[in-house]
C-alpha positions as CSV (number, residue, x, y, z in Angstrom):
1,M,-34.9,-19.0,60.4
2,R,-31.5,-20.0,61.0
3,M,-31.5,-21.3,57.1
4,E,-32.7,-17.7,56.3
5,R,-29.8,-16.1,58.1
6,V,-27.3,-18.4,56.4
7,M,-28.6,-17.4,53.0
8,H,-28.6,-13.8,53.9
9,V,-24.9,-14.0,54.8
10,L,-24.0,-16.0,51.9
11,M,-25.8,-13.5,49.6
12,M,-24.2,-10.7,51.2
13,T,-20.6,-12.1,50.8
14,W,-21.0,-12.7,47.4
15,W,-22.5,-8.9,46.6
16,C,-19.7,-7.8,48.2
17,L,-17.3,-10.0,46.5
18,T,-18.9,-9.0,43.3
19,S,-19.1,-5.4,44.1
20,H,-15.3,-5.1,45.3
21,S,-14.5,-7.1,41.9
22,L,-16.3,-4.3,39.7
23,A,-15.2,-1.7,41.8
24,S,-11.5,-2.8,41.5
25,N,-11.7,-2.7,37.7
26,P,-13.4,0.2,36.4
27,V,-14.5,0.4,32.8
28,T,-14.4,3.3,30.5
29,T,-17.8,3.6,28.8
30,S,-17.8,6.9,27.4
31,S,-16.7,5.8,24.1
32,W,-19.3,3.4,23.6
33,R,-23.1,4.1,22.1
34,Q,-26.0,1.9,21.2
35,V,-27.2,1.8,17.7
36,T,-29.9,0.2,15.6
37,S,-29.9,-2.6,13.3
38,E,-29.5,-0.2,10.5
39,D,-26.4,1.2,11.7
40,L,-24.5,-2.0,12.3
41,A,-24.8,-5.6,10.5
42,V,-23.1,-8.4,11.6
43,S,-22.6,-12.2,10.3
44,G,-23.0,-13.9,13.8
45,Y,-20.7,-13.9,16.7
46,E,-17.6,-15.2,17.8
47,V,-17.7,-15.4,21.5
48,W,-20.8,-15.1,23.8
49,V,-20.5,-14.6,27.4
50,R,-22.7,-14.2,30.5
51,G,-23.2,-10.6,31.6
52,R,-25.5,-8.6,33.9
53,S,-25.0,-5.2,32.1
54,K,-23.8,-3.3,29.4
55,V,-20.8,-2.4,31.4
56,E,-19.9,-6.1,32.0
57,C,-20.3,-6.6,28.1
58,I,-17.8,-3.9,27.7
59,R,-15.5,-5.4,30.3
60,E,-15.7,-8.8,28.4
61,C,-15.1,-6.8,25.2
62,N,-12.0,-5.2,26.5
63,K,-10.3,-8.6,27.0
64,Y,-9.9,-9.1,23.3
65,S,-7.6,-6.6,21.2
66,H,-9.8,-6.1,18.5
67,C,-13.1,-6.2,19.9
68,T,-15.2,-3.3,18.5
69,S,-18.8,-4.0,19.3
70,F,-21.4,-6.7,20.9
71,V,-24.9,-7.3,21.3
72,F,-26.4,-7.1,24.8
73,N,-29.4,-9.4,25.7
74,V,-31.2,-8.0,28.6
75,S,-33.5,-10.9,29.4
76,S,-30.8,-13.5,29.1
77,R,-27.9,-11.7,30.4
78,T,-25.7,-12.7,27.6
79,C,-23.2,-10.6,25.7
80,Y,-22.7,-11.6,22.2
81,L,-19.2,-10.1,21.4
82,Q,-18.8,-9.6,17.3
83,P,-16.5,-7.5,15.8
84,V,-16.8,-9.1,12.1
85,L,-19.2,-6.7,9.8
86,D,-21.2,-7.2,6.7
87,N,-24.3,-6.4,5.3
88,T,-26.1,-10.2,4.9
89,S,-27.6,-10.5,8.4
90,N,-29.6,-8.0,11.1
91,P,-28.3,-8.5,14.9
92,A,-31.7,-7.0,16.2
93,H,-33.0,-10.3,17.1
94,L,-30.0,-10.7,19.9
95,G,-30.7,-7.7,21.7
96,Q,-29.1,-3.9,22.3
97,V,-26.4,-3.2,19.7
98,Y,-23.5,-1.5,21.0
99,V,-20.1,0.0,19.3
100,N,-17.0,1.6,20.3
101,T,-16.7,5.0,18.8
102,E,-12.9,5.3,19.6
103,P,-11.6,1.6,19.7
104,E,-7.6,1.2,19.0
105,C,-8.0,-0.7,15.6
106,T,-10.4,0.0,13.3
107,I,-10.4,0.0,9.3
108,A,-10.9,3.5,9.0
109,K,-7.8,4.2,10.8
110,A,-5.8,1.7,8.7
111,P,-2.9,3.3,6.8
112,S,-3.0,4.2,3.1
113,S,-2.0,1.1,1.2
114,N,-2.5,2.1,-2.6
115,G,-4.9,-0.8,-3.4
116,I,-8.0,-2.8,-2.5
117,I,-7.9,-4.5,1.0
118,I,-9.9,-7.5,1.6
119,W,-10.1,-7.6,5.7
120,S,-10.2,-10.7,8.0
121,H,-11.2,-9.1,11.4
122,T,-11.3,-11.3,14.5
123,L,-11.6,-10.7,18.1
124,T,-7.9,-10.9,18.4
125,S,-6.7,-9.7,14.9
126,L,-7.3,-7.0,12.0
127,K,-5.4,-7.7,9.1
128,G,-5.9,-6.8,5.5
129,T,-4.5,-8.4,2.3
130,V,-4.0,-5.9,-0.3
131,T,-4.3,-6.0,-4.2
132,C,-2.5,-3.1,-5.6
133,Y,-4.0,-0.5,-8.1
134,D,-3.2,-0.5,-11.7
135,D,-0.7,2.2,-11.5
136,F,1.1,0.4,-8.5
137,I,3.3,-2.8,-8.3
138,N,3.6,-5.2,-5.5
139,T,7.1,-5.3,-4.1
140,T,6.6,-8.7,-2.5
141,S,4.9,-12.0,-2.8
142,D,2.0,-10.5,-0.6
143,V,0.9,-6.9,0.7
144,I,-0.5,-7.0,4.3
145,V,-1.5,-4.4,6.7
146,Q,-2.4,-5.5,10.1
147,C,-3.2,-3.9,13.5
148,N,-1.1,-4.9,16.7
149,A,-3.1,-5.2,20.0
150,D,-1.3,-1.8,21.1
151,G,-3.3,-0.2,18.2
152,S,-0.2,0.3,16.3
153,W,-0.1,-0.5,12.6
154,E,2.7,-2.3,10.5
155,R,2.9,-3.2,7.0
156,E,4.4,-6.3,5.4
157,G,5.3,-5.5,1.7
158,R,4.3,-2.4,0.0
159,C,2.4,-1.3,-3.2
160,S,5.0,1.1,-4.8
161,Q,4.1,3.6,-7.4
162,R,5.0,2.5,-11.3
163,K,3.4,5.0,-13.2
164,W,2.8,8.6,-13.3
165,T,0.5,10.2,-15.8
166,E,-0.4,13.6,-14.6
167,P,0.6,16.4,-13.6
168,P,3.3,16.7,-16.1
169,M,6.2,15.2,-14.4
170,T,9.1,17.0,-12.7
171,M,10.2,15.0,-9.8
172,F,13.3,12.8,-11.1
173,P,14.8,10.5,-10.5
174,M,12.1,7.9,-9.9
175,E,12.9,4.7,-8.0
176,V,12.6,1.3,-9.4
177,P,11.0,-0.8,-6.4
178,V,11.8,-4.2,-7.6
179,P,14.6,-5.8,-9.3
180,V,15.0,-5.2,-13.0
181,A,15.5,-8.4,-15.1
182,S,15.6,-9.5,-19.1
183,G,12.1,-8.1,-20.7
184,W,11.9,-5.2,-18.7
185,S,10.9,-2.0,-20.4
186,V,10.5,1.6,-19.2
187,C,8.1,4.0,-21.3
188,V,8.4,7.7,-21.5
189,N,6.0,10.0,-23.2
190,G,7.1,13.6,-23.5
191,T,7.4,16.3,-26.1
192,P,10.9,18.1,-26.6
193,T,10.8,21.8,-25.5
194,D,14.1,23.0,-27.4
195,D,16.3,22.0,-30.3
196,D,19.2,21.2,-28.0
197,R,18.8,17.8,-26.3
198,F,17.1,15.9,-23.8
199,T,18.4,12.9,-21.6
200,V,16.9,9.5,-20.2
201,E,19.4,7.4,-17.7
202,L,19.0,4.3,-16.1
203,L,20.7,4.7,-12.8
204,S,22.5,2.3,-10.5
205,A,24.5,2.7,-7.4
206,N,28.5,4.3,-7.2
207,D,27.3,7.2,-9.5
208,S,27.0,4.7,-12.4
209,Q,24.6,4.3,-15.3
210,P,24.1,1.0,-17.2
211,L,22.5,3.2,-20.1
212,H,23.0,7.0,-20.7
213,A,20.7,8.2,-23.5
214,D,21.1,11.3,-25.0
215,F,18.8,12.3,-27.8
216,R,20.5,15.4,-29.5
217,F,18.9,17.7,-31.8
218,K,21.8,19.9,-31.7
219,Y,24.6,19.3,-29.3
220,N,28.4,20.1,-29.3
221,T,29.3,18.4,-32.7
222,S,26.0,16.1,-32.8
223,T,23.3,17.0,-35.2
224,E,19.8,14.9,-34.9
225,L,21.4,11.9,-33.4
226,I,20.4,9.4,-30.5
227,F,23.6,8.7,-28.7
228,L,24.0,5.9,-26.2
229,G,26.6,5.0,-23.5
230,Y,26.9,3.9,-20.2
231,K,28.6,5.6,-16.9
232,L,30.8,3.4,-14.3
233,D,31.9,4.9,-11.2
234,G,31.3,8.5,-12.2
235,E,33.1,8.2,-15.8
236,Y,31.1,8.4,-19.1
237,T,32.5,6.1,-22.0
238,Q,32.9,7.3,-25.6
239,G,29.4,5.6,-26.4
240,Q,28.1,5.3,-30.0
241,G,25.7,7.5,-32.0
242,F,22.6,6.2,-34.2
243,P,21.5,8.8,-36.9
244,D,17.5,7.5,-37.1
245,F,16.4,10.7,-35.2
246,P,12.5,10.9,-35.1
247,F,12.0,13.6,-32.9
248,V,10.7,17.0,-33.7
249,V,10.4,20.2,-31.3
250,G,6.8,20.6,-29.8
251,Q,5.8,17.2,-31.1
252,P,4.8,14.2,-28.4
253,F,6.8,11.1,-28.7
254,H,6.7,7.7,-27.1
255,L,9.9,6.3,-25.9
256,R,10.7,2.7,-24.6
257,V,13.6,1.5,-23.7
258,M,14.0,-2.3,-23.4
259,V,16.3,-4.8,-21.3
260,A,16.6,-7.4,-24.4
261,D,16.9,-11.3,-23.9
262,N,20.4,-10.8,-25.9
263,A,22.1,-8.5,-23.5
264,T,21.4,-5.4,-25.2
265,F,19.4,-2.3,-24.6
266,E,16.5,-1.9,-27.4
267,V,15.5,1.9,-27.9
268,Y,12.3,2.2,-29.6
269,V,10.4,5.8,-30.5
270,N,7.0,5.5,-31.4
271,D,6.7,1.8,-31.5
272,V,9.7,1.7,-34.4
273,I,13.1,0.2,-33.0
274,R,15.7,3.0,-33.6
275,A,18.8,1.7,-31.7
276,T,20.3,-1.0,-29.7
277,F,23.2,-1.0,-27.4
278,P,25.2,-3.6,-25.7
279,Q,25.0,-4.0,-21.5
280,H,28.1,-3.9,-19.9
281,P,29.4,-6.9,-18.0
282,E,30.0,-4.5,-14.8
283,L,26.4,-2.9,-15.0
284,P,23.7,-5.8,-15.1
285,P,20.1,-4.8,-15.6
286,S,19.6,-6.1,-11.8
287,D,21.8,-3.1,-10.8
288,I,19.3,-0.8,-12.3
289,T,17.6,1.2,-9.0
290,A,16.1,4.4,-10.7
291,V,15.1,6.4,-13.9
292,N,16.1,9.8,-14.6
293,V,14.7,12.1,-17.4
294,R,16.3,15.5,-17.8
295,N,17.1,18.6,-19.9
296,N,14.9,19.9,-22.4
297,V,11.6,17.8,-22.4
298,T,8.2,17.9,-20.6
299,V,7.1,14.4,-19.5
300,T,3.3,13.7,-19.4
301,R,3.8,10.0,-18.5
302,L,6.5,7.5,-16.9
303,D,5.7,3.6,-16.5
304,L,8.6,1.9,-15.0
305,F,6.9,-1.4,-16.1
306,C,5.6,-0.9,-19.5
307,T,4.8,-3.5,-22.4
308,V,4.1,-1.2,-25.3
């Protein structure tokens, strides 16, 4: 009888301590819902802990910054914490499957990255490695998006747009997202709209242009002339004219300007070289920050890193 009384006291003490512990650490459960095995497929589990109820499983899951789902086995009182999802296995044999419908970090909440993302999702991190789409370029060695423990997102590197094809472009100049080097080319597809002129400019800082290319039908004293020059600290040079002029008002053209290995700019029109112009020593290609197209032309394609 005395032993039973001692056991009763011990059990009551344990119950009071446990109840106080649970009450002092309230758990919000409203965002969690039970799902079927068809709604959630898992590739195993990272952590399992003992738990007497769904609430305790939620409490354990909340200890990890990126835990978004778990399986609760009623008979064994076990919580299988598992945020890694795939389509290869079924968690039904483990028990009741629960997901958090409002977690801080989910793939669905990730910022737009302009690429295909391969995710690595663990209990303590959610990180994605991005492969940029074809019309975008990687500005660093790697593009990473990751969610912090507080639910905020951060990005290392960026997929920046390099090519525009539609609708006809009007928003110039276009920033060149990575440094230009020998061999770089920019391509412009367009149609002249007037028998005056249109202009393509490679821009740099301090109101300078490593290359100023004016394609003149009739402009001042020029008639059917490709005029190439540069602009240094706001001042244009006299430049040089080239009479091989293939443009026709109303007819589409393909223009490519290339930074050649021999310290010149090469200008191709419809895949034929039409002019070359020396690079100014004070305006190296690495200074190029943007491309501008203006005056009487409709641009239908711009590629900042073209090959043909």
